[in-house]
C-alpha positions as CSV (number, residue, x, y, z in Angstrom):
1,M,2.7,2.5,-0.3
2,T,-0.8,2.7,-2.3
3,N,-2.8,4.9,-1.7
4,L,-5.6,2.3,-1.4
5,K,-9.3,3.2,0.2
6,L,-8.8,4.6,3.1
7,A,-11.3,4.5,6.3
8,E,-11.8,7.0,8.8
9,R,-10.7,5.8,12.6
10,E,-11.9,7.3,15.5
11,D,-9.3,9.1,16.4
12,D,-9.4,11.0,13.1
13,T,-6.8,9.4,11.3
14,T,-7.0,7.3,8.4
15,S,-5.8,3.8,7.9
16,I,-6.0,1.4,4.4
17,D,-9.7,0.0,4.8
18,I,-8.7,-3.6,5.5
19,G,-12.5,-4.6,5.3
20,F,-12.3,-3.7,1.7
21,L,-9.2,-5.8,1.2
22,L,-11.0,-8.4,2.8
23,N,-14.1,-7.8,0.7
24,L,-16.0,-8.6,4.1
25,D,-19.3,-6.1,2.3
26,D,-19.1,-7.4,-0.6
27,Q,-19.6,-4.5,-2.5
28,A,-16.6,-5.9,-5.3
29,A,-19.6,-7.9,-6.4
30,T,-19.9,-7.1,-10.2
31,D,-21.1,-8.3,-12.8
32,K,-18.2,-7.5,-15.1
33,E,-16.1,-10.1,-16.3
34,L,-13.5,-7.8,-17.6
35,F,-11.4,-4.6,-16.3
36,K,-9.6,-1.7,-18.1
37,I,-5.7,-0.3,-16.2
38,G,-7.8,2.0,-15.4
39,D,-11.0,0.6,-13.7
40,L,-8.5,-1.1,-11.5
41,S,-5.9,1.3,-11.0
42,K,-9.2,3.8,-9.5
43,E,-11.1,0.9,-7.8
44,F,-8.0,0.2,-5.5
45,G,-6.0,3.6,-5.8
46,V,-2.7,2.2,-7.2
47,T,-0.8,3.1,-10.6
48,L,-0.8,2.2,-14.4
49,R,2.7,1.7,-13.2
50,T,1.8,-0.5,-10.3
51,L,-0.3,-2.7,-12.1
52,R,2.1,-3.3,-14.8
53,F,4.9,-4.0,-11.9
54,Y,2.6,-6.7,-11.0
55,E,2.0,-8.0,-14.2
56,D,5.8,-8.5,-15.0
57,R,6.2,-10.0,-11.8
58,G,3.9,-12.9,-12.9
59,L,1.2,-11.5,-10.4
60,L,-1.1,-10.2,-13.1
61,A,-1.4,-11.5,-16.3
62,P,-4.6,-9.6,-18.1
63,E,-5.8,-10.6,-21.5
64,R,-4.6,-8.7,-24.3
65,R,-6.3,-6.6,-27.3
66,G,-3.7,-4.9,-29.2
67,T,-2.3,-2.5,-26.5
68,T,-5.1,-2.9,-24.4
69,R,-5.1,-4.8,-21.1
70,L,-8.2,-6.1,-19.7
71,Y,-8.3,-8.1,-16.3
72,S,-10.2,-10.6,-15.8
73,R,-12.5,-11.2,-12.3
74,H,-9.7,-13.7,-11.2
75,D,-6.4,-10.8,-11.6
76,R,-9.0,-8.6,-9.8
77,T,-8.9,-10.7,-6.9
78,R,-5.9,-11.2,-7.5
79,L,-4.6,-7.9,-7.3
80,R,-7.0,-7.8,-4.0
81,L,-4.6,-10.1,-2.3
82,I,-1.9,-8.7,-3.5
83,L,-3.0,-5.4,-1.4
84,L,-3.7,-7.7,1.4
85,A,-0.5,-9.2,1.6
86,K,1.1,-5.7,1.3
87,T,-0.6,-3.6,4.1
88,L,0.1,-7.0,6.2
89,G,4.0,-6.8,5.7
90,F,4.8,-9.3,3.1
91,S,6.6,-9.0,0.0
92,L,5.4,-9.8,-3.3
93,T,7.1,-13.1,-3.3
94,E,5.5,-13.9,-0.1
95,A,2.3,-12.5,-1.5
96,K,2.6,-14.8,-5.1
97,Q,3.5,-18.1,-3.0
98,M,0.6,-17.9,-0.8
99,I,-1.8,-16.7,-3.7
100,E,-0.5,-20.0,-5.8
101,I,-1.3,-22.3,-3.1
102,Y,-4.7,-22.0,-4.2
103,H,-4.3,-24.0,-7.8
104,Q,-2.8,-27.1,-5.6
105,P,-4.7,-30.2,-5.1
106,N,-7.3,-28.9,-2.1
107,G,-5.7,-25.4,-2.4
108,K,-8.8,-23.7,-1.2
109,R,-8.3,-25.2,2.4
110,K,-4.7,-25.4,2.4
111,Q,-4.3,-22.0,1.2
112,L,-6.2,-20.7,3.4
113,E,-4.2,-23.3,6.2
114,V,-1.2,-21.4,4.8
115,V,-2.5,-17.9,5.1
116,L,-3.7,-18.2,8.7
117,E,-0.2,-20.1,9.9
118,R,1.6,-17.0,7.9
119,F,-0.3,-14.2,9.7
120,E,0.1,-15.4,12.8
121,E,4.2,-15.6,12.0
122,Q,4.0,-12.0,11.0
123,Q,1.8,-10.6,13.6
124,E,4.5,-11.3,16.3
125,I,7.3,-10.1,13.9
126,L,5.0,-7.0,13.7
127,Q,4.4,-7.1,17.6
128,D,7.8,-7.4,18.2
129,Q,8.9,-4.8,15.9
130,K,5.8,-2.7,17.4
131,R,8.2,-3.0,21.0
132,E,11.2,-2.0,19.3
133,I,9.8,1.1,17.9
134,E,8.3,2.3,21.5
135,D,11.5,1.9,23.1
136,S,13.1,3.6,20.7
137,I,10.5,6.5,21.2
138,H,10.8,6.3,24.9
139,A,14.3,6.3,24.8
140,M,13.8,9.2,22.0
141,D,11.7,11.3,24.3
142,V,14.8,10.8,27.8
143,S,17.4,11.7,25.4
144,I,15.1,15.0,24.3
145,N,14.8,16.1,27.9
146,Y,18.2,15.4,28.9
147,V,19.2,17.7,25.8
148,R,17.0,20.4,27.0
149,A,18.1,20.7,30.1
150,R,21.9,20.9,29.2
151,L,20.9,23.7,26.5
152,N,18.7,25.6,29.3
153,E,21.9,25.2,31.1
154,V,24.3,26.7,29.2
155,T,25.4,30.2,28.9
156,D,27.4,31.5,26.2
């Protein structure tokens, strides 16, 4: 996973700062129109290689000035959405599909409708996976206890 801004939880663990990715506190408001690759790398906690990979996949389209990549505010927003989609368990292909709906007729509304539907579907998938993991952990606990008991019974 990327080294995105992390948020402290009450249980002293960290998690991805979903508020940052959703831009809930509008911290991203900036007068800057162009960003260098290093700026975005630092802000979003991703490597330069990751940003170039997203460019190769057609997810980002920075302007080129010589060998310098200059990312627009549009690219910065797309990066935020890509990382949000990845955090929520979507593939890059799925992220690209959801992002590109914005440019269709009635795109803003259509994008939000599609994204809500996909998020709800993904939430069900993740809940199912969570149940399966919890079942596996329970089975592992029972198995460990069984093996530990047998080990205590064995005399050499």
